[in-house]
C-alpha positions, 0 to 999 in steps of 0.5 A: 627676846630672841628664841633660844637667846636668853639676853639681847645680843644686838648692840642697837637694842633700844632699852626699855623695849619700845613695845612696852612704850604705852605701859612704860608711859602709864607707869611713869605717870602713876609713879609721878603721882605716887612719888609726889615729885612736883617737878616731875608732875609739871614736866609730865603734864607741861608737854600736853596740849589742852583737853578736848574741852579747851581746859588745860590741867592745873599741872600743865599750866605755866603762868606766873601765878602757878609756877611749879615752885608756888604749887601745892601737891596733896600726896593723896596717891601716896596716902592711899597706897600706904593705907592699902599696904597697912591693911594688907600686911599691917598685921602678921600673916600666917603660914602653916604646913597643913600636915603639922596639925590635926589628930596625928601631926607629922613631926617632919612637917612640924619641923618644916613649919618651925623653920619657915616661921624662923625664916620669915622672921630672919628675912624680915619678910613682913616689912618686905611685903609692906614695901611691895604692897605700897609700890603695887598700890602706887604703880599697879603691880610689883615683882617679888623674887626669892634670892640668896647671897651667902656672902652677906646673909646666911638664909634666903630672903625676898626682894622687891622689884618695881614694874618699871624695872622689869620686862615680862613675858606672859603665857595665858596671863601667867608670868613665863619669864622676866628680865629685871634691869637697873643702871649700875653706873654712868661714865660720861655718856656711857650708861652701864646696865645690869640685866638679870633674866629669870626663866624656868630653871635658869637665871642669866646675868648680863652687863651692858655698856650703852647710852641713855637710849640703847643697851649697847655691847655686852661686857664681862661681868667683872668689868664692874664691882657691882656684878663681878661676883655674879655668874653668867648663868645659874642652872636652878634645876641642878642647884635646887633639885626642882625642874623648871622652877621660876624664882620670880612672881608678879603680883598685880594690885588690881585687875583688869587694867582699864587702860590696857584691857586684856593684858596681865598688867595690874592697875594702880589704885588711882588709875582714872582719878588723875583729873580729880587729883589735879583739881585737888592740888589746884584747890590746895594751891588756891588755899595756900595763895589765899593765906599768902595774900591774906597776910595783915598789912598796913598802908602809910602816907608817903610822908611816914617813910624814912628816906635812905638816900637817893636811889636807896628807897624808903622804909617805914619803922613799925616800932617808931612811937613819935611822928611829926604832924603832916602839912596838909589840908585839915579836911584830909587829916582824918584819912592821912593816918595809918590804915590796917588791911586784913583780907579775908582768908576763905579757909572753910570754902577751900577746905570743903572743896578739898574734902569733897575732892578727897572723898571722890578720890578715895571712893574711886580707889575702892576705899571707904572715906571713913578709912582716911578720916573723912567722916561726917558726924560721930564715929562708929561705936560698934564693930558692926557699924565699923564694918558697915561704914568700911564695907568698900575698904573691906571688899577692896582689901579682900580682893587684893588678898586673893592676888597675894595669897597664891604668890606668897604660897609659891615664894615661901615654898621657894625659901624652904627649897633654897634654905635646904639646898643652898644653906644645908637646912635639915628640914624637908621643903613643903608647900605651906598654906598662907592666910591673912588675919581677919579684916574686921573683928566682930563686936564681942556683945554681938558675937556672944549673942550670935553664939548663944542663939546658935547653941540654944537652937542646937544649930552648930557644934562646939568646935564650930562655935570655938572657931567663930569665937577665936578664928586665929586658933589652929586645929590643935588649939581648937581641939584643946579648947573643945575638950576643955569646954566639954570637961567644964560642962560635964559633956561625955561622948557616947563611946559607942 
């Protein structure tokens, strides 16, 4: 963008900007694997030349035996992204206002916390986060923005924007501004795009009529119904009373991006695993081909066929019960009957190959094979064994939580600000604390033995043991539980 000009003014501007070409190409490749679109995979890799070792990838081949319609795609990239999202947001996250708890809770903070919890439910934030986390895992990152639309919703909400529909600007690795865009209409060769630019303290809207490659001329927003209700610019400082507020955040799936080191862009779960996923699809296609060619068949002499007339071919009636004897040499009669052919289907060999590929892909994505049901032998019995077997999954999930937590804290505070200034909520906006549920619960028997040992050694307080036993309790509930334990055990605190 030109300094001082929020939205492009040059009608020949190429869109998306060419300086994002390599990033855009990687996003398209990641999206093709995540979406599982076989036509896109064949088109994407069909243009590639052979690898340095002379081998062409499975999806780049165009022989008659591996036409795109005959190929099988295993949606392993989509499965990994979906499971990763469930691990992050499958259970409700917790957002609290710290001043609402403690020995002397602030009534104003308690009201703010109650309203925040209500907003998260009204706006279905948990499902939005699930969607965003899956997109992030599949493509490398996702944008979230705090929004409002009084005509359709009576409360603020969060929306998700894919990375391939955003042009970001960074400052020291942080998002400084971003322009979201989408195609809102097509009319013959004319492509109508809506650009929505977020800057600290401002939001700008622009409607452009161009073609498939160029942005074209900027038009009045009321030219299309999709943008008619929007303003050219929104002064957030005047509207929300907070200076330089940027209502958008970028959440990377994981960093660093190995293909673009030194950039703030995140990487998808399966970055660098494309050749393994290609081989997995080849193994699955080979299995499907074995099944197709392994159908039971019968071979009959030509004399057993019923002629349908000259030029109409011949057929064999499998339900026919009586056949006339054949005029042939008696010595050949034993081989003149119906022959049954049943080719061998190498199911186990193909399944073993596919299982090995899937284990390598899942491990390469940072997860434990057990998380995806790829286990050998009996399943774990205790939570301790589960934690040991799923150590990679727990570490990867915890790593992703660190990217989400500060951004969710910012976004939830924005929801409270918009709720107060746009919708007239009576609560005072405050900054919340966001926490995720425990990744894996401790085995009750193991936890009880640990707590007993700590108590006997007089190494922890009652409050610490309560927090260990029930990590989901807030400060008030913990204190209440401590007092109940003291009362039951007859513990009296020294008043001096």
